[in-house]
C-alpha positions in Angstrom: 0.1 0.0 -0.1 1.1 3.7 -0.6 1.9 5.8 2.3 -1.0 6.2 4.7 -3.0 9.5 4.4 -2.2 11.2 7.9 -3.2 14.5 9.1 -1.3 17.3 10.9 -2.1 15.7 14.5 -1.0 12.4 13.3 -4.4 10.8 12.7 -4.6 8.4 9.9 -7.7 9.0 7.6 -9.3 5.9 7.0 -13.2 6.9 6.2 -14.7 9.5 3.5 -18.2 10.6 3.6 -19.5 11.3 0.1 -22.4 13.4 -0.7 -23.9 12.3 -4.0 -26.7 15.0 -4.0 -28.1 17.9 -2.0 -31.6 16.8 -3.2 -34.1 15.2 -0.9 -37.4 13.9 -0.7 -38.1 15.1 2.9 -37.5 18.5 4.1 -36.5 18.1 7.8 -36.5 21.2 10.0 -33.0 20.8 11.3 -31.3 20.0 7.8 -33.4 22.0 5.2 -35.9 23.9 6.9 -36.1 27.0 4.6 -38.8 26.8 1.8 -36.7 28.7 -0.5 -33.9 26.2 -0.5 -32.4 25.8 -4.0 -30.7 22.9 -5.0 -27.4 22.6 -7.0 -27.6 22.5 -11.0 -26.9 19.3 -12.5 -23.5 20.7 -13.9 -22.2 21.5 -10.2 -22.7 18.0 -8.8 -19.9 15.7 -9.1 -20.5 12.8 -11.5 -20.4 9.3 -10.7 -17.0 9.0 -12.6 -15.5 11.9 -10.6 -16.7 10.4 -7.4 -15.2 6.9 -8.4 -11.9 8.9 -9.4 -11.4 10.3 -5.9 -11.9 7.1 -4.3 -9.7 5.3 -6.5 -7.1 7.8 -5.8 -7.4 7.6 -2.0 -8.0 3.7 -1.3 -4.2 2.8 -1.7 -3.5 5.4 1.0 -5.8 3.7 3.6 -9.1 5.3 3.0 -10.7 2.0 3.1 -14.3 2.9 4.4 -16.7 5.0 2.1 -20.4 6.2 3.1 -22.6 7.7 0.5 -25.0 10.4 1.7 -27.1 13.3 0.6 -29.5 14.9 0.7 -31.1 11.8 0.0 -28.9 9.4 -2.0 -31.6 7.1 -3.1 -33.3 10.0 -5.0 -30.2 10.1 -7.5 -30.7 8.0 -10.4 -28.7 4.8 -11.1 -27.1 4.9 -7.7 -26.5 1.2 -8.0 -24.1 1.8 -10.6 -21.9 4.0 -8.4 -22.2 1.4 -5.6 -20.9 -1.3 -7.9 -18.0 0.9 -9.2 -16.8 2.0 -5.7 -17.4 -1.5 -4.0 -15.0 -2.9 -6.8 -12.2 -0.7 -6.0 -9.3 -2.4 -4.4 -8.7 -1.4 -0.9 -12.5 -0.3 -0.2 -13.2 -2.7 2.4 -16.6 -1.2 3.6 -19.2 0.8 1.5 -22.1 2.1 3.3 -25.0 4.4 3.0 -27.1 6.8 5.1 -30.7 7.5 3.9 -34.1 8.7 5.3 -35.5 5.1 4.3 -38.4 6.5 2.2 -37.1 4.5 -1.0 -35.2 1.8 0.6 -37.7 -0.9 0.3 -37.5 -0.6 -3.4 -33.9 -0.4 -3.8 -32.4 -2.6 -0.7 -32.0 -5.7 -2.9 -30.2 -4.2 -5.8 -28.1 -2.1 -3.6 -27.0 -5.2 -1.7 -26.3 -7.1 -5.1 -24.2 -4.0 -6.4 -21.9 -4.2 -3.4 -23.3 -2.1 -0.7 -22.2 -3.4 2.8 -24.9 -1.9 5.2 -27.2 1.2 5.8 -27.9 3.8 8.3 -31.6 5.0 8.4 -32.4 8.3 10.1 -35.6 8.3 11.9 -36.2 10.7 14.7 -39.9 9.5 15.7 -41.9 6.5 15.7 -45.1 8.5 15.9 -46.7 9.4 12.5 -47.7 13.0 13.4 -44.3 13.9 14.8 -42.9 12.3 11.6 -44.9 14.6 9.4 -44.0 17.6 11.8 -40.3 17.3 11.5 -39.8 16.2 8.0 -42.4 18.4 6.3 -42.5 22.1 7.8 -44.7 23.2 4.9 -47.4 20.6 5.5 -47.0 19.6 1.7 -47.3 15.7 2.0 -50.3 13.6 2.9 -48.9 10.1 3.0 -48.0 7.2 5.3 -44.3 8.0 5.1 -43.3 6.3 8.5 -44.6 3.2 7.2 -42.6 3.2 4.1 -39.6 4.0 6.1 -40.2 1.0 8.5 -41.0 -1.4 5.7 -37.5 -0.2 4.2 -35.7 -1.1 7.8 -37.3 -4.7 7.4 -36.3 -5.2 3.8 -32.5 -3.8 4.4 -32.6 -6.7 7.1 -34.0 -9.5 4.9 -31.4 -9.0 2.1 -28.4 -8.6 4.5 -27.6 -4.9 4.7 -26.8 -5.6 8.4 -26.4 -4.3 11.0 -29.1 -1.9 10.0 -28.1 1.2 12.3 -30.9 3.8 13.1 -30.0 7.3 13.7 -32.2 8.9 16.3 -31.5 12.8 17.0 -32.6 13.6 20.6 -34.5 16.6 21.1 -36.2 17.6 24.2 -39.9 18.2 24.0 -40.1 16.4 20.6 -38.9 12.6 20.9 -37.4 12.3 24.4 -40.3 10.2 25.6 -39.6 7.6 22.9 -36.5 6.4 24.2 -38.0 3.0 25.5 -39.8 2.5 22.0 -36.6 2.9 20.2 -34.8 0.7 22.3 -37.6 -1.9 22.1 -36.6 -2.0 18.3 -33.6 -3.9 19.1 -35.4 -6.8 21.2 -36.0 -9.0 18.3 -34.2 -7.3 15.4 -30.4 -7.0 14.3 -30.8 -3.2 14.7 -28.2 -0.7 16.3 -30.3 2.0 17.3 -28.0 5.3 17.8 -29.2 8.2 20.0 -27.3 11.2 18.9 -27.0 14.5 20.6 -28.5 17.3 18.9 -25.8 19.3 17.1 -25.9 23.1 16.4 -25.6 23.1 12.7 -25.8 26.3 10.4 -27.9 29.4 10.6 -31.0 27.6 10.1 -33.1 28.9 13.1 -34.2 25.6 14.5 -31.7 24.5 16.9 -32.1 25.6 20.6 -30.3 24.9 23.4 -33.3 23.9 25.3 -33.7 21.0 22.9 -30.6 19.5 23.7 -30.7 16.1 25.6 -27.2 14.8 26.6 -26.4 11.1 26.4 -26.1 10.8 30.3 -29.6 12.1 30.9 -30.9 9.6 27.9 -29.1 6.6 29.5 -30.5 7.4 33.2 -34.1 7.7 31.6 -33.5 4.3 29.9 -32.4 2.6 33.0 -35.7 3.0 34.3 -37.0 0.5 31.9 -33.8 -1.7 31.4 -31.7 -1.4 34.7 -28.7 -3.1 33.1 -27.0 -1.8 30.0 -24.3 -4.0 29.2 -21.1 -1.8 27.7 -19.7 -3.0 24.4 -17.3 -0.2 23.5 -17.1 1.5 20.3 -16.8 -1.4 18.1 -14.9 -1.9 15.0 -13.4 0.9 13.2 -13.4 3.0 16.4 -16.7 4.7 15.2 -18.4 7.6 17.2 -20.9 5.6 19.2 -20.6 4.2 22.6 -22.6 1.1 22.5 -24.5 -1.2 24.9 -26.6 -4.2 24.8 -30.0 -4.7 26.7 -29.7 -8.2 28.2 -31.9 -10.5 26.1 -32.1 -8.1 23.1 -30.9 -9.2 19.7 -29.6 -5.7 18.6 -27.8 -2.9 20.4 -28.1 0.6 21.3 -25.6 3.2 21.1 -25.0 7.1 21.9 -23.3 9.4 19.8 -22.0 12.6 22.0 -20.6 15.5 19.8 -21.6 17.8 22.8 -20.9 16.1 26.1 -17.9 14.1 25.0 -16.5 14.8 21.6 -14.3 12.5 19.6 -12.4 14.7 17.6 -9.2 13.1 19.0 -10.0 9.9 17.4 -11.6 11.4 14.2 -10.4 9.7 11.1 -12.8 11.2 8.5 -13.0 13.5 5.6 -16.0 14.6 3.7 -16.7 15.3 -0.1 -19.6 17.4 -0.8 -22.1 17.1 -3.6 -20.4 19.9 -5.4 -16.8 18.7 -5.0 -15.6 20.4 -1.9 -13.4 18.4 0.4 -14.1 19.1 3.9 -11.9 17.8 6.7 -14.0 18.8 9.6 -17.9 18.9 10.1 -17.7 22.0 12.1 -15.0 23.8 10.0 -15.6 26.0 7.0 -12.2 25.0 5.7 -12.7 23.4 2.1 -10.9 22.6 -0.9 -12.5 22.6 -4.2 -11.7 19.7 -6.1 -13.9 20.4 -9.3 -11.1 22.6 -11.0 -8.5 19.6 -10.6 -11.1 17.0 -11.7 -12.4 19.0 -14.8 -9.0 20.3 -15.8 -6.0 18.4 -17.0 -4.7 17.4 -13.5 -3.3 14.0 -13.1 -4.0 11.6 -10.1 -1.0 12.7 -8.4 -1.9 16.4 -8.4 -5.3 15.7 -7.0 -4.0 13.4 -4.0 -1.3 16.3 -3.3 -4.1 18.8 -3.1 -6.3 16.2 -0.9 -2.9 15.7 1.4 -2.2 19.3 1.8 -5.9 19.9 2.9 -5.8 17.2 5.5 -2.5 18.4 6.8 -4.5 21.3 7.9 -7.3 19.3 9.4 -8.4 21.2 12.7 -7.5 19.3 16.0 -10.9 19.6 16.8 -13.7 21.9 17.8 -15.4 22.9 21.1 -19.1 22.1 20.6 -21.3 23.0 23.6 -25.0 23.5 24.4 -24.3 27.2 23.5 -23.3 26.4 20.0 -20.2 25.4 17.8 -17.7 27.5 16.2 -19.0 29.1 13.1 -20.4 26.9 10.7 -21.7 28.5 7.4 -23.1 25.4 5.5 -26.3 23.5 7.0 -26.2 19.7 6.8 -28.0 19.7 3.4 -25.0 21.4 1.8 -22.5 19.3 3.4 -23.9 16.0 3.4 -25.2 14.0 6.2 
């Protein structure tokens, strides 16, 4: 293998999140709350060939885990083609996808056959009225979307995209009374339900410190129903979740703590936005535009050197508190979930 890609704080970079689109079939209040949000033009979005090229450049340098995100990645046409090409790149050991789950039931089997390893599904509530409220601020949809998402979860399990991880952003006054219901999903299913502290992201006006529930409070509440939470550690790849198993349950639960116990010291990831910006830290606005290199006459070595230079400047970390983070101009819909 070529030399490992290492940042200026001696952290090896092994994981890249790639946003394949900024478009989404939901409009969640903390992600894309504005009715006047304008999506990128087709010409501004990285092509599948450009994404594949970047992954192919980085894989020999130890970037062996790739996650496809959006927007909603399943709304982009022929995504299975990208999955097949990226999963076939030597050195890519793990290819996963984050989705809202609405289109997962229809696409899960083809994604698995194309080489996808597993999926994360974002679900912030198990109540239909709340689901409509958080995902549809303008009240434009009249459909049973939550049932579609749950059907997608079961289909992902059936075809082997496991363990299926369920991402739950905890928000006081919204879903903090559903902790037990989410934990119960792990009783008979190979799910990993991950409770995520509500992160302040971008100038979208929805985040409020009063909505934040820290992981310790969530665990205290869960212990009312499940006195024993057996610790499992972070698991393979030193991911961000601290995981637990409830005795007798098939699946596990986890907590992601960007506020109460951030994991910057172990951060091994970089992000590629749909418009071709390399972002080395979620909460930093430092970006490197790779589009001119990809669409110019630059060779692979020149592109790699640009990426390596950016990675050397990866921040040591960000101090995120319930009062908010360092300045972050882009919302998650722009950066990629």
